[in-house]
N, C-alpha and C positions, 0 to 999 in steps of 0.2 A: 426644463424638466416637465415630465407628465403632470406632476401635481400642480404646476403653475397654470395648467389649462383647465383645472376643475374649479369652477366658481360657485360658491354657495351664496344664494340670494335670499335675504330676509325681507319680506314685504310688509310694510306698515306695522312693524313691531311696536307694541305698546310699552313694554317694560324694559328699560335700559339694562337691567340686570340680565335679562335673557340674551341681549346682544353680547355682553361680556362672557357669559357662560358658553354661548355658541362659539365665540372666538377660541376659547380654551378647548372646547371639544374638537374643533378643526385642527388645532395645533398638535394635540395629542395623537392624532391620526395622520400626521405628516402633511396636512393640507394648510394652505396659507391664504387663499384668495377668498375674500368676503366682500359682499356688496349689500348695502342698506338702501332700500327704496322707500322713500316717504316714512322714514323712522320718526315716531311721534315725539321722542324726547332723547335726543342725542346730539352732541356729546353729553356725557353725564358721568359723574364720579362713581356711580354704582356700576356702570358698565366697566370702567377701568378696574374697580376693586375685584369684581367677579371674574375678570379675564385672567387674574393672577399673573402667571408668567407669559401670557399671550398678548401682552400689550402691543407688540409689534404687528400682530394681525389686525388689531383695532386701528393702529396708526395708518396702516396701508389700505384700510377698507375704502371701497368706492362708495361715495354718497351721491344719490341721484333722486330726482322727483319723477323720473320716467322709467318704467319697467321696459318699455320698448327700446329705449336708448341703451339701457344696461345690457340687454340680451342681443343687440343687433349683430354682433360678430360671432355669436355662438353657433356651433354646428348642431347641437342637440340640447333640448331643454326637457328635463324630467320634473314633474310637479309632485311634491310630497303632500298628499291630501288624504284625509280620513274617509272621505265618501265621494262618490261621483256627483257632479253638478251638471245639469243640462244634458247635452249629448255627451256620452261618456267617452273618455280617452281609453285607448288600450291600456290594460293594467299589467304591471310587472311586480314581482316581489322584490324585496330589497336586494337580494343577491343578483337577480337578473338585471336590475337597473344598474347596479354598480359595475357589472361586467360590461354592459353596453356603454356606459359613461367612460370607462377606462379605455375601451376599444376606440371610441371616437375621439377621446382626448389625445390619442397619439397623432391625430390629424389636425387638431385645432381646439379652440375653447369650447367647453361644454358647461352646462349649468344645472343646478338643482334649486328648485323654488320651494320656499317655506312661507306659509301665510301668517296672518295675524293670529295672536293667541286665542282670541275669543271666537272668531268666525271662520278662520281658515281662508283659503284662496277662493276668490270669486270667479265667476265665469270669465270675466274680462282678464283676470290674472292668468287664467288657464289657456288663453288663446295661443300664446307662443309655444306651448308645450306639445311634445309629440306623444308622451306617455305620462301616466301617473303611477306613483308607487305608494302603497299603503302598508303601514306597519300593523301586523295583525294583533292588536291589543285585545284584552278581554272585553267582549261586547257589553258586559255589565258595568265596566268603567273604562271606556276607551280614551279618556282625556289624557293625552300624552304631553308633557311639558315640551315647549319648543326646543330648548337646548338638548333635551334627551333625544328628540327626534333627529336633530343634527348629529348628535353623537352616534346613534345607531346607523344612520345612512353613511356617515364618514367611516365608521368601522368596516362596513361592507366594502366601501371603496378601497380602504387600506388592504383588506383581504384580497381583493381583485388585483391590486397592484403587485402584492407579494406573490400571488399565484402566477402572474404573468412573467415575473422575473426569471430569467434563465431559459425561458421558452423561446423557440423561433417565432417571431411575429407573424401572424396570419394577415393576409390582405384585408383591410377594413373597407367597407363600402363608404364612398365619399358622399356624405350627406351635405346638402347645401346649407349655408349659413341662414340663421333666422331671418335676416333682412331680405335674403333672396326669396324665401318662402312667403314673406309678407308681400314682396313685390309681385310674386305670382298670383296671390289671392286678389290683390288690387287689379291686376291685369285681367284675371278671370271675371271679376265683377264688372269691369268696363265692357268686356266682350259680350257677356250675356245680357247686360243692359241694352247694348247696341243691337243685339239680335232680337230683342223684344221678348226674351224668355222671362225676364223679371220686369215688373212695373217699378220704375224708379221711386214712385211715391209709396209703393207697398211691397218692399222686398221680402217681408215675412222672415222665415227662418231658413230660406233656401241657402244663403251663403254660409250660415253656420253649419248646416248639414254638409255642404260641400267641403268646408274646411276639415271637418272630422273624417270625411271620406278619404281625402288626400293624406291626412295625418296617418290614418290606418294603413294606407298603401305605402307610405314612407318612401317617396321617390328619391333616388340618388341624384347627384348633380347632372349626369348625362340625361336621365329621364326627365328631370325638370326642364332642361334645355329643350327637349323635344316638345314638352307640353307648351312652353312659351312660344315655340315656333308654330305649333298648331293654332294657338290663339292669334298670333300675328297674321297667319294666313287667312283665318276667318275675318279678321278686321279688314284686310285688303279687299275681300269680296263684299263686305258689308258697306265699306266706305272707300270705293275706288279712288 
């Protein structure tokens, strides 16, 4: 089912009660998949208590110490963040993000990232994401509870699923899995190192800028294959 391809990922959650409340928020919107990356205090009775009738979502939650491993098979990652960090990702509103997630979930796993309660997602957490989604809270008091953010985004996903029901499916662009994009970035870094474009000892922010450039371009699977072929061709000429 499509809902089984939507993964909600809580990163470094501090309060176990927020984990339970997030599980409940997911289940009320028909979602079931939850991943916890480096959760600070879990399992915990407070999480179980606040999950109420969503204990099955908690029981099935993926537990991991690695965000990269958790997202490796996803086709699309959208980060829920209150503000841009570093080089900004393209921004979607919640409705746009939900529509895109549902479209890509028809082809394979997708994920929504939620950061720690105090500081949100770091630049490192944002690396696998293609887009960011921001909930337009009142700027005088923009502090949104983690579980509330999960509820709002999950509601928009629910709306997108219901809107899609009964409609003829439109062809979706086949976006490459996260692990393939990461493989491309590693390949790109090797190629430009070998070409002398970047000094290995002083890479600066070139690779970070290139990551965001290709994230904005959003290459599909066939386009990524072309890019990898170009890099391989360069490497053959650099290292016969």
